[in-house]
PQR file with spaces between the fields and no chain letter, atoms N, CA, C, O and H, PARSE charges and radii, in Angstrom:
ATOM       1  N    MET     1      84.827  106.475  112.788 -0.4000 1.5000
ATOM       2  CA   MET     1      84.677  105.326  112.508 -0.0000 2.0000
ATOM       3  C    MET     1      83.985  105.074  114.434  0.5500 1.7000
ATOM       4  O    MET     1      83.162  104.256  114.844 -0.5500 1.4000
ATOM       5  N    LYS     2      84.757  106.159  115.196 -0.4000 1.5000
ATOM       6  CA   LYS     2      84.205  105.604  116.548 -0.0000 2.0000
ATOM       7  C    LYS     2      82.749  106.014  117.161  0.5500 1.7000
ATOM       8  O    LYS     2      82.315  105.770  118.287 -0.5500 1.4000
ATOM       9  H    LYS     2      85.426  106.824  114.863  0.4000 1.0000
ATOM      10  N    PHE     3      82.073  106.768  115.993 -0.4000 1.5000
ATOM      11  CA   PHE     3      80.622  106.755  116.107 -0.0000 2.0000
ATOM      12  C    PHE     3      79.729  105.350  115.961  0.5500 1.7000
ATOM      13  O    PHE     3      78.846  104.897  116.690 -0.5500 1.4000
ATOM      14  H    PHE     3      82.425  106.966  115.078  0.4000 1.0000
ATOM      15  N    LEU     4      80.392  104.780  114.565 -0.4000 1.5000
ATOM      16  CA   LEU     4      79.612  103.536  114.153 -0.0000 2.0000
ATOM      17  C    LEU     4      79.860  102.423  115.336  0.5500 1.7000
ATOM      18  O    LEU     4      78.963  101.661  115.695 -0.5500 1.4000
ATOM      19  H    LEU     4      81.109  105.148  113.973  0.4000 1.0000
ATOM      20  N    ARG     5      81.572  102.416  116.069 -0.4000 1.5000
ATOM      21  CA   ARG     5      81.294  101.395  117.057 -0.0000 2.0000
ATOM      22  C    ARG     5      81.259  101.801  118.283  0.5500 1.7000
ATOM      23  O    ARG     5      81.542  101.001  119.174 -0.5500 1.4000
ATOM      24  H    ARG     5      82.301  103.036  115.778  0.4000 1.0000
ATOM      25  N    LYS     6      80.934  103.022  118.561 -0.4000 1.5000
ATOM      26  CA   LYS     6      79.680  103.255  119.877 -0.0000 2.0000
ATOM      27  C    LYS     6      78.365  102.477  119.494  0.5500 1.7000
ATOM      28  O    LYS     6      78.006  101.433  120.039 -0.5500 1.4000
ATOM      29  H    LYS     6      80.704  103.672  117.836  0.4000 1.0000
ATOM      30  N    TYR     7      77.742  103.082  118.552 -0.4000 1.5000
ATOM      31  CA   TYR     7      76.181  102.482  118.323 -0.0000 2.0000
ATOM      32  C    TYR     7      76.039  101.069  118.334  0.5500 1.7000
ATOM      33  O    TYR     7      75.191  100.421  118.949 -0.5500 1.4000
ATOM      34  H    TYR     7      78.033  103.930  118.109  0.4000 1.0000
ATOM      35  N    THR     8      77.044  100.605  117.520 -0.4000 1.5000
ATOM      36  CA   THR     8      77.189   98.951  117.187 -0.0000 2.0000
ATOM      37  C    THR     8      77.211   98.362  118.636  0.5500 1.7000
ATOM      38  O    THR     8      76.241   97.657  118.913 -0.5500 1.4000
ATOM      39  H    THR     8      77.733  101.131  117.021  0.4000 1.0000
ATOM      40  N    ALA     9      77.813   98.472  119.249 -0.4000 1.5000
ATOM      41  CA   ALA     9      77.960   98.287  120.566 -0.0000 2.0000
ATOM      42  C    ALA     9      76.696   97.872  121.307  0.5500 1.7000
ATOM      43  O    ALA     9      76.639   96.860  122.006 -0.5500 1.4000
ATOM      44  H    ALA     9      78.601   99.045  119.024  0.4000 1.0000
ATOM      45  N    ILE    10      75.879   98.555  121.150 -0.4000 1.5000
ATOM      46  CA   ILE    10      74.523   98.253  121.652 -0.0000 2.0000
ATOM      47  C    ILE    10      73.993   97.283  120.906  0.5500 1.7000
ATOM      48  O    ILE    10      74.132   97.379  119.687 -0.5500 1.4000
ATOM      49  H    ILE    10      75.925   99.377  120.582  0.4000 1.0000
ATOM      50  N    PRO    11      73.286   96.162  121.451 -0.5600 1.5000
ATOM      51  CA   PRO    11      72.825   95.246  120.921  0.2800 2.0000
ATOM      52  C    PRO    11      71.568   95.347  120.307  0.5500 1.7000
ATOM      53  O    PRO    11      71.490   94.742  119.237 -0.5500 1.4000
ATOM      54  N    ALA    12      70.743   95.832  120.613 -0.4000 1.5000
ATOM      55  CA   ALA    12      69.737   96.637  120.197 -0.0000 2.0000
ATOM      56  C    ALA    12      69.839   97.036  118.488  0.5500 1.7000
ATOM      57  O    ALA    12      69.326   96.491  117.511 -0.5500 1.4000
ATOM      58  H    ALA    12      70.807   96.323  121.482  0.4000 1.0000
ATOM      59  N    VAL    13      70.729   98.221  118.614 -0.4000 1.5000
ATOM      60  CA   VAL    13      71.166   98.470  117.254 -0.0000 2.0000
ATOM      61  C    VAL    13      71.671   97.471  116.502  0.5500 1.7000
ATOM      62  O    VAL    13      71.246   97.281  115.363 -0.5500 1.4000
ATOM      63  H    VAL    13      71.146   98.664  119.407  0.4000 1.0000
ATOM      64  N    LYS    14      72.646   96.709  117.052 -0.4000 1.5000
ATOM      65  CA   LYS    14      73.865   96.048  116.294 -0.0000 2.0000
ATOM      66  C    LYS    14      72.685   94.793  115.507  0.5500 1.7000
ATOM      67  O    LYS    14      72.897   94.623  114.306 -0.5500 1.4000
ATOM      68  H    LYS    14      72.991   96.864  117.977  0.4000 1.0000
ATOM      69  N    TYR    15      71.915   94.245  115.913 -0.4000 1.5000
ATOM      70  CA   TYR    15      70.938   93.200  116.221 -0.0000 2.0000
ATOM      71  C    TYR    15      69.709   93.542  115.036  0.5500 1.7000
ATOM      72  O    TYR    15      69.178   92.824  114.189 -0.5500 1.4000
ATOM      73  H    TYR    15      71.743   94.384  116.889  0.4000 1.0000
ATOM      74  N    SER    16      69.564   94.716  115.337 -0.4000 1.5000
ATOM      75  CA   SER    16      69.028   95.417  114.128 -0.0000 2.0000
ATOM      76  C    SER    16      69.416   95.864  112.737  0.5500 1.7000
ATOM      77  O    SER    16      68.759   95.819  111.697 -0.5500 1.4000
ATOM      78  H    SER    16      69.995   95.299  116.026  0.4000 1.0000
ATOM      79  N    VAL    17      70.744   96.344  112.985 -0.4000 1.5000
ATOM      80  CA   VAL    17      71.568   96.495  112.007 -0.0000 2.0000
ATOM      81  C    VAL    17      71.579   94.904  110.862  0.5500 1.7000
ATOM      82  O    VAL    17      71.304   94.766  109.670 -0.5500 1.4000
ATOM      83  H    VAL    17      71.278   96.381  113.830  0.4000 1.0000
ATOM      84  N    ILE    18      71.941   94.129  111.710 -0.4000 1.5000
ATOM      85  CA   ILE    18      71.983   92.632  110.694 -0.0000 2.0000
ATOM      86  C    ILE    18      70.926   92.263  110.532  0.5500 1.7000
ATOM      87  O    ILE    18      70.860   91.711  109.433 -0.5500 1.4000
ATOM      88  H    ILE    18      72.164   94.242  112.678  0.4000 1.0000
ATOM      89  N    ALA    19      69.689   92.259  111.222 -0.4000 1.5000
ATOM      90  CA   ALA    19      68.240   92.220  110.487 -0.0000 2.0000
ATOM      91  C    ALA    19      67.947   92.798  109.405  0.5500 1.7000
ATOM      92  O    ALA    19      67.189   92.329  108.555 -0.5500 1.4000
ATOM      93  H    ALA    19      69.743   92.707  112.114  0.4000 1.0000
ATOM      94  N    ILE    20      68.513   93.854  109.343 -0.4000 1.5000
ATOM      95  CA   ILE    20      68.252   95.062  108.084 -0.0000 2.0000
ATOM      96  C    ILE    20      68.791   94.395  106.893  0.5500 1.7000
ATOM      97  O    ILE    20      68.198   94.137  105.845 -0.5500 1.4000
ATOM      98  H    ILE    20      69.128   94.235  110.033  0.4000 1.0000
ATOM      99  N    ALA    21      70.128   94.134  107.251 -0.4000 1.5000
ATOM     100  CA   ALA    21      71.077   93.759  106.001 -0.0000 2.0000
ATOM     101  C    ALA    21      70.629   92.681  105.484  0.5500 1.7000
ATOM     102  O    ALA    21      70.436   92.634  104.269 -0.5500 1.4000
ATOM     103  H    ALA    21      70.609   94.344  108.102  0.4000 1.0000
ATOM     104  N    SER    22      70.358   91.537  106.346 -0.4000 1.5000
ATOM     105  CA   SER    22      70.050   89.891  106.270 -0.0000 2.0000
ATOM     106  C    SER    22      68.620   90.444  105.142  0.5500 1.7000
ATOM     107  O    SER    22      68.756   90.117  103.963 -0.5500 1.4000
ATOM     108  H    SER    22      70.515   91.576  107.333  0.4000 1.0000
ATOM     109  N    LEU    23      67.569   91.092  105.445 -0.4000 1.5000
ATOM     110  CA   LEU    23      66.415   91.376  104.849 -0.0000 2.0000
ATOM     111  C    LEU    23      66.749   91.610  103.516  0.5500 1.7000
ATOM     112  O    LEU    23      66.284   90.915  102.612 -0.5500 1.4000
ATOM     113  H    LEU    23      67.458   91.358  106.402  0.4000 1.0000
ATOM     114  N    LEU    24      67.661   92.706  103.287 -0.4000 1.5000
ATOM     115  CA   LEU    24      67.928   93.376  102.226 -0.0000 2.0000
ATOM     116  C    LEU    24      68.504   92.406  101.097  0.5500 1.7000
ATOM     117  O    LEU    24      68.219   92.363   99.900 -0.5500 1.4000
ATOM     118  H    LEU    24      68.038   93.270  104.022  0.4000 1.0000
ATOM     119  N    TRP    25      69.416   91.629  101.852 -0.4000 1.5000
ATOM     120  CA   TRP    25      70.002   90.238  100.974 -0.0000 2.0000
ATOM     121  C    TRP    25      68.990   89.069  100.529  0.5500 1.7000
ATOM     122  O    TRP    25      69.193   88.302   99.588 -0.5500 1.4000
ATOM     123  H    TRP    25      69.648   91.664  102.824  0.4000 1.0000
ATOM     124  N    LEU    26      68.068   89.069  101.216 -0.4000 1.5000
ATOM     125  CA   LEU    26      67.525   87.892  101.097 -0.0000 2.0000
ATOM     126  C    LEU    26      66.078   88.743   99.591  0.5500 1.7000
ATOM     127  O    LEU    26      65.283   88.201   98.822 -0.5500 1.4000
ATOM     128  H    LEU    26      67.903   89.693  101.980  0.4000 1.0000
ATOM     129  N    VAL    27      66.296   89.626   99.760 -0.4000 1.5000
ATOM     130  CA   VAL    27      64.836   90.533   98.802 -0.0000 2.0000
ATOM     131  C    VAL    27      65.988   90.553   97.475  0.5500 1.7000
ATOM     132  O    VAL    27      65.588   90.131   96.390 -0.5500 1.4000
ATOM     133  H    VAL    27      66.942   90.066  100.385  0.4000 1.0000
ATOM     134  N    GLY    28      67.374   91.037   97.594 -0.4000 1.5000
ATOM     135  CA   GLY    28      68.128   90.861   96.229 -0.0000 2.0000
ATOM     136  C    GLY    28      68.331   89.529   95.893  0.5500 1.7000
ATOM     137  O    GLY    28      68.533   89.279   94.705 -0.5500 1.4000
ATOM     138  H    GLY    28      67.699   91.380   98.475  0.4000 1.0000
ATOM     139  N    PHE    29      68.313   88.303   96.988 -0.4000 1.5000
ATOM     140  CA   PHE    29      68.736   86.915   96.487 -0.0000 2.0000
ATOM     141  C    PHE    29      67.427   86.475   95.595  0.5500 1.7000
ATOM     142  O    PHE    29      67.531   86.084   94.432 -0.5500 1.4000
ATOM     143  H    PHE    29      68.149   88.506   97.954  0.4000 1.0000
ATOM     144  N    ALA    30      66.185   86.593   96.296 -0.4000 1.5000
ATOM     145  CA   ALA    30      64.847   86.309   95.546 -0.0000 2.0000
ATOM     146  C    ALA    30      64.846   86.711   94.489  0.5500 1.7000
ATOM     147  O    ALA    30      64.375   85.957   93.638 -0.5500 1.4000
ATOM     148  H    ALA    30      66.100   86.910   97.240  0.4000 1.0000
ATOM     149  N    ASP    31      65.346   88.027   94.056 -0.4000 1.5000
ATOM     150  CA   ASP    31      65.416   88.768   92.668 -0.0000 2.0000
ATOM     151  C    ASP    31      66.132   88.050   91.778  0.5500 1.7000
ATOM     152  O    ASP    31      65.807   88.071   90.591 -0.5500 1.4000
ATOM     153  H    ASP    31      65.728   88.640   94.748  0.4000 1.0000
ATOM     154  N    GLN    32      67.220   87.304   92.222 -0.4000 1.5000
ATOM     155  CA   GLN    32      67.496   86.865   91.014 -0.0000 2.0000
ATOM     156  C    GLN    32      67.677   85.197   90.846  0.5500 1.7000
ATOM     157  O    GLN    32      68.530   84.598   90.191 -0.5500 1.4000
ATOM     158  H    GLN    32      67.484   87.287   93.186  0.4000 1.0000
ATOM     159  N    LEU    33      66.572   84.653   91.670 -0.4000 1.5000
ATOM     160  CA   LEU    33      66.201   83.291   91.538 -0.0000 2.0000
ATOM     161  C    LEU    33      65.987   82.812   90.395  0.5500 1.7000
ATOM     162  O    LEU    33      66.691   81.849   90.092 -0.5500 1.4000
ATOM     163  H    LEU    33      65.879   85.140   92.202  0.4000 1.0000
ATOM     164  N    PRO    34      64.786   83.385   89.201 -0.5600 1.5000
ATOM     165  CA   PRO    34      64.731   83.151   88.234  0.2800 2.0000
ATOM     166  C    PRO    34      66.092   82.438   87.085  0.5500 1.7000
ATOM     167  O    PRO    34      66.101   81.297   86.623 -0.5500 1.4000
ATOM     168  N    ASP    35      66.947   83.333   86.899 -0.4000 1.5000
ATOM     169  CA   ASP    35      68.184   82.958   86.305 -0.0000 2.0000
ATOM     170  C    ASP    35      69.058   82.534   87.313  0.5500 1.7000
ATOM     171  O    ASP    35      69.477   83.127   88.307 -0.5500 1.4000
ATOM     172  H    ASP    35      66.940   84.260   87.274  0.4000 1.0000
ATOM     173  N    VAL    36      69.340   80.973   86.722 -0.4000 1.5000
ATOM     174  CA   VAL    36      70.641   80.355   87.682 -0.0000 2.0000
ATOM     175  C    VAL    36      71.974   80.905   88.215  0.5500 1.7000
ATOM     176  O    VAL    36      72.631   80.909   89.256 -0.5500 1.4000
ATOM     177  H    VAL    36      68.999   80.491   85.915  0.4000 1.0000
ATOM     178  N    THR    37      72.052   81.591   86.338 -0.4000 1.5000
ATOM     179  CA   THR    37      73.534   82.421   86.386 -0.0000 2.0000
ATOM     180  C    THR    37      73.927   83.530   87.133  0.5500 1.7000
ATOM     181  O    THR    37      75.053   83.877   87.492 -0.5500 1.4000
ATOM     182  H    THR    37      71.517   81.588   85.493  0.4000 1.0000
ATOM     183  N    GLN    38      72.763   84.067   87.326 -0.4000 1.5000
ATOM     184  CA   GLN    38      72.608   85.353   88.056 -0.0000 2.0000
ATOM     185  C    GLN    38      72.569   85.074   89.431  0.5500 1.7000
ATOM     186  O    GLN    38      73.185   85.882   90.126 -0.5500 1.4000
ATOM     187  H    GLN    38      71.849   83.785   87.035  0.4000 1.0000
ATOM     188  N    THR    39      71.936   84.023   90.091 -0.4000 1.5000
ATOM     189  CA   THR    39      72.129   83.552   91.327 -0.0000 2.0000
ATOM     190  C    THR    39      73.365   83.023   91.932  0.5500 1.7000
ATOM     191  O    THR    39      73.534   83.049   93.152 -0.5500 1.4000
ATOM     192  H    THR    39      71.435   83.367   89.528  0.4000 1.0000
ATOM     193  N    ALA    40      74.209   82.556   91.132 -0.4000 1.5000
ATOM     194  CA   ALA    40      75.368   82.031   91.489 -0.0000 2.0000
ATOM     195  C    ALA    40      76.452   82.978   91.436  0.5500 1.7000
ATOM     196  O    ALA    40      77.444   82.884   92.159 -0.5500 1.4000
ATOM     197  H    ALA    40      74.072   82.534   90.142  0.4000 1.0000
ATOM     198  N    LYS    41      76.257   83.961   90.517 -0.4000 1.5000
ATOM     199  CA   LYS    41      77.018   85.424   90.813 -0.0000 2.0000
ATOM     200  C    LYS    41      76.851   85.976   92.086  0.5500 1.7000
ATOM     201  O    LYS    41      77.736   86.244   92.899 -0.5500 1.4000
ATOM     202  H    LYS    41      75.451   84.037   89.930  0.4000 1.0000
ATOM     203  N    TYR    42      75.111   86.191   92.239 -0.4000 1.5000
ATOM     204  CA   TYR    42      75.142   87.039   93.628 -0.0000 2.0000
ATOM     205  C    TYR    42      75.511   86.594   94.481  0.5500 1.7000
ATOM     206  O    TYR    42      76.168   87.316   95.231 -0.5500 1.4000
ATOM     207  H    TYR    42      74.392   85.974   91.578  0.4000 1.0000
ATOM     208  N    VAL    43      75.257   84.868   94.928 -0.4000 1.5000
ATOM     209  CA   VAL    43      75.751   84.106   95.551 -0.0000 2.0000
ATOM     210  C    VAL    43      77.499   84.431   95.849  0.5500 1.7000
ATOM     211  O    VAL    43      78.001   84.854   96.890 -0.5500 1.4000
ATOM     212  H    VAL    43      74.723   84.282   94.319  0.4000 1.0000
ATOM     213  N    GLY    44      78.170   84.076   94.578 -0.4000 1.5000
ATOM     214  CA   GLY    44      79.692   84.242   94.936 -0.0000 2.0000
ATOM     215  C    GLY    44      80.339   85.599   95.104  0.5500 1.7000
ATOM     216  O    GLY    44      81.460   85.730   95.595 -0.5500 1.4000
ATOM     217  H    GLY    44      77.762   83.732   93.732  0.4000 1.0000
ATOM     218  N    ILE    45      79.572   86.629   94.669 -0.4000 1.5000
ATOM     219  CA   ILE    45      79.939   87.780   95.260 -0.0000 2.0000
ATOM     220  C    ILE    45      79.649   88.262   96.780  0.5500 1.7000
ATOM     221  O    ILE    45      80.466   88.891   97.451 -0.5500 1.4000
ATOM     222  H    ILE    45      78.661   86.522   94.271  0.4000 1.0000
ATOM     223  N    SER    46      78.718   87.980   97.097 -0.4000 1.5000
ATOM     224  CA   SER    46      78.163   88.012   98.622 -0.0000 2.0000
ATOM     225  C    SER    46      79.225   86.939   99.149  0.5500 1.7000
ATOM     226  O    SER    46      79.761   87.585  100.050 -0.5500 1.4000
ATOM     227  H    SER    46      78.054   87.469   96.552  0.4000 1.0000
ATOM     228  N    LEU    47      79.753   85.890   99.133 -0.4000 1.5000
ATOM     229  CA   LEU    47      80.854   85.297   99.762 -0.0000 2.0000
ATOM     230  C    LEU    47      82.256   85.968   99.380  0.5500 1.7000
ATOM     231  O    LEU    47      83.120   85.949  100.257 -0.5500 1.4000
ATOM     232  H    LEU    47      79.319   85.366   98.401  0.4000 1.0000
ATOM     233  N    LEU    48      82.444   86.335   98.618 -0.4000 1.5000
ATOM     234  CA   LEU    48      83.357   87.177   98.431 -0.0000 2.0000
ATOM     235  C    LEU    48      83.611   88.639   99.336  0.5500 1.7000
ATOM     236  O    LEU    48      84.684   89.127   99.689 -0.5500 1.4000
ATOM     237  H    LEU    48      81.742   86.351   97.906  0.4000 1.0000
ATOM     238  N    MET    49      82.339   89.093   99.547 -0.4000 1.5000
ATOM     239  CA   MET    49      82.324   90.287  100.462 -0.0000 2.0000
ATOM     240  C    MET    49      82.398   89.590  101.708  0.5500 1.7000
ATOM     241  O    MET    49      83.150   90.114  102.529 -0.5500 1.4000
ATOM     242  H    MET    49      81.467   88.697   99.260  0.4000 1.0000
ATOM     243  N    VAL    50      81.922   88.741  101.996 -0.4000 1.5000
ATOM     244  CA   VAL    50      82.084   88.417  103.264 -0.0000 2.0000
ATOM     245  C    VAL    50      83.656   87.770  103.820  0.5500 1.7000
ATOM     246  O    VAL    50      84.022   88.120  104.942 -0.5500 1.4000
ATOM     247  H    VAL    50      81.311   88.315  101.329  0.4000 1.0000
ATOM     248  N    ALA    51      84.360   87.031  103.179 -0.4000 1.5000
ATOM     249  CA   ALA    51      85.514   86.805  103.188 -0.0000 2.0000
ATOM     250  C    ALA    51      86.497   88.147  103.301  0.5500 1.7000
ATOM     251  O    ALA    51      87.231   88.173  104.289 -0.5500 1.4000
ATOM     252  H    ALA    51      84.062   86.747  102.268  0.4000 1.0000
ATOM     253  N    VAL    52      86.578   89.365  102.284 -0.4000 1.5000
ATOM     254  CA   VAL    52      86.907   90.548  102.389 -0.0000 2.0000
ATOM     255  C    VAL    52      87.078   91.106  103.971  0.5500 1.7000
ATOM     256  O    VAL    52      88.023   91.586  104.597 -0.5500 1.4000
ATOM     257  H    VAL    52      85.982   89.344  101.481  0.4000 1.0000
ATOM     258  N    ALA    53      85.324   90.715  104.370 -0.4000 1.5000
ATOM     259  CA   ALA    53      85.405   91.640  105.441 -0.0000 2.0000
ATOM     260  C    ALA    53      85.765   91.037  106.849  0.5500 1.7000
ATOM     261  O    ALA    53      85.930   91.780  107.816 -0.5500 1.4000
ATOM     262  H    ALA    53      84.557   90.325  103.861  0.4000 1.0000
ATOM     263  N    ALA    54      85.889   89.575  106.946 -0.4000 1.5000
ATOM     264  CA   ALA    54      86.375   88.897  107.675 -0.0000 2.0000
ATOM     265  C    ALA    54      88.107   89.220  107.836  0.5500 1.7000
ATOM     266  O    ALA    54      88.692   89.074  108.910 -0.5500 1.4000
ATOM     267  H    ALA    54      85.755   88.970  106.160  0.4000 1.0000
ATOM     268  N    MET    55      88.674   89.606  106.775 -0.4000 1.5000
ATOM     269  CA   MET    55      90.044   89.557  106.720 -0.0000 2.0000
ATOM     270  C    MET    55      90.496   91.298  107.566  0.5500 1.7000
ATOM     271  O    MET    55      91.464   91.594  108.267 -0.5500 1.4000
ATOM     272  H    MET    55      88.199   89.724  105.903  0.4000 1.0000
ATOM     273  N    ALA    56      89.539   91.975  107.187 -0.4000 1.5000
ATOM     274  CA   ALA    56      89.758   93.608  108.010 -0.0000 2.0000
ATOM     275  C    ALA    56      89.827   93.287  108.977  0.5500 1.7000
ATOM     276  O    ALA    56      89.987   94.101  109.887 -0.5500 1.4000
ATOM     277  H    ALA    56      88.752   91.735  106.618  0.4000 1.0000
């Protein structure tokens, strides 16, 4: 955990990780768009993961 905190304290690394994660989320979201049910599930699960991460 020290390793992760050490390197994510560097702004360039931190924002690069955020950008890559956002891009991957958008690619997954775009893949779900043709089906409304799948899109709702994807967004719902993503929101749940954000809520759990915010509590930790």
